[in-house]
C-alpha positions in Angstrom: -5.9 4.7 28.0 -6.6 2.2 30.7 -10.4 2.3 30.3 -10.5 1.6 26.5 -10.3 -2.2 26.8 -13.2 -2.7 24.4 -11.6 -0.4 21.8 -8.3 -2.2 22.0 -9.8 -5.7 21.7 -12.2 -4.7 18.9 -9.4 -3.0 16.9 -7.2 -6.1 17.3 -10.0 -8.1 15.9 -10.7 -5.7 13.1 -7.2 -4.9 11.9 -6.5 -8.3 10.3 -9.7 -8.2 8.4 -8.9 -4.7 7.1 -5.5 -5.8 5.9 -7.0 -9.0 4.2 -9.6 -6.8 2.6 -6.8 -4.5 1.3 -5.1 -7.4 -0.3 -8.4 -8.6 -1.8 -8.9 -5.2 -3.3 -5.3 -5.3 -4.6 -5.6 -8.7 -6.2 -9.1 -8.1 -7.6 -8.1 -4.7 -9.1 -7.4 -5.9 -12.7 -10.7 -7.8 -12.8 -13.1 -5.2 -11.4 -13.3 -2.1 -9.2 -10.3 -1.7 -6.9 -6.6 -1.7 -7.3 -3.5 -0.2 -5.8 -4.8 3.1 -4.7 -7.9 1.8 -2.9 -5.8 -1.0 -1.4 -3.2 1.4 -0.2 -5.7 3.6 1.4 -7.3 0.7 3.3 -3.9 -0.7 4.4 -2.8 2.8 5.6 -6.2 3.2 7.3 -5.5 0.0 9.3 -2.2 1.3 10.5 -3.7 4.7 11.3 -6.4 3.0 13.3 -3.7 1.1 15.2 -1.9 4.4 15.9 -5.1 6.1 17.1 -5.9 3.2 19.5 -2.4 2.2 20.7 -0.5 5.5 20.3 1.9 6.8 17.7 5.0 5.3 19.3 3.5 1.8 19.0 2.6 2.4 15.4 6.1 3.6 14.7 7.4 0.3 16.1 5.2 -1.7 13.8 5.8 0.5 10.7 9.0 2.6 11.3 9.5 6.0 9.7 12.7 4.8 8.0 10.8 1.9 6.3 8.2 4.4 5.0 10.9 6.7 3.6 12.2 3.7 1.7 8.8 2.5 0.5 7.6 5.8 -1.1 10.3 5.8 -3.8 10.2 2.0 -4.0 6.6 2.1 -5.2 7.5 4.7 -7.9 10.4 2.5 -9.0 8.2 -0.5 -9.3 5.8 1.4 -11.4 8.4 3.0 -13.6 10.4 -0.3 -13.8 7.4 -2.1 -15.2 7.3 0.4 -18.0 11.0 0.2 -18.7 10.8 -3.6 -18.7 8.2 -3.4 -21.4 10.4 -1.1 -23.4 13.4 -3.5 -23.0 11.3 -6.4 -24.3 10.4 -4.4 -27.5 7.2 -2.6 -26.6 6.3 0.9 -25.7 6.4 2.4 -22.2 3.9 0.5 -20.0 2.8 -1.8 -22.8 2.2 -4.8 -20.7 1.8 -7.4 -23.4 5.5 -7.7 -23.9 6.2 -8.8 -20.4 5.4 -12.4 -21.2 5.4 -14.6 -24.3 1.6 -15.0 -23.8 0.0 -11.6 -24.3 -2.9 -12.0 -21.9 -0.6 -13.3 -19.2 1.8 -10.4 -19.8 -1.0 -7.9 -19.6 -2.3 -9.3 -16.2 1.2 -9.4 -14.9 1.9 -5.8 -15.9 -1.3 -4.5 -14.4 -0.6 -6.4 -11.2 3.0 -5.1 -10.8 1.9 -1.5 -11.6 -0.9 -1.7 -9.1 1.5 -3.2 -6.5 3.7 -0.1 -7.0 0.7 2.2 -6.5 -0.2 0.2 -3.3 3.3 0.7 -1.9 3.5 4.4 -2.7 0.0 5.3 -1.6 0.0 3.5 1.7 3.5 4.7 2.6 2.8 8.3 1.6 -0.4 8.4 3.6 1.4 7.1 6.7 4.2 9.6 6.2 1.7 12.4 6.2 -0.2 10.9 9.2 3.1 10.5 11.1 4.1 14.1 10.3 0.8 15.6 11.5 0.3 13.3 14.5 3.8 13.8 15.8 4.0 17.6 15.7 3.9 19.6 18.9 0.5 21.1 19.8 1.8 24.2 21.6 
């Protein structure tokens, strides 16, 4: 790992752009192609690249296993909670227009929150799977 200076430097330059692009895809999801799933895959891919270049222990310091085990159900709760919030406000499950007094605003808010839940679940699930496979003994 001493001779991979170019890989380390280039990955350090590339990782912030990958994460910014993931957030762009997330925020652009209700207006065009993209959304939580794609953004989650890109964000998890950035952490996986970090683990491949700097090692699994370094990646687990950045994104610990315990945090991931908390984030997987958190994303599902965000998604489900958005549906329940719409029901409490008088609509049907996942009927976003009831989340705000202004229907278009409520719809955009609901889509964004649901996509945020998908981002959290997808990125953390991909990293849990990667950690499980990368950390197993090869004997």
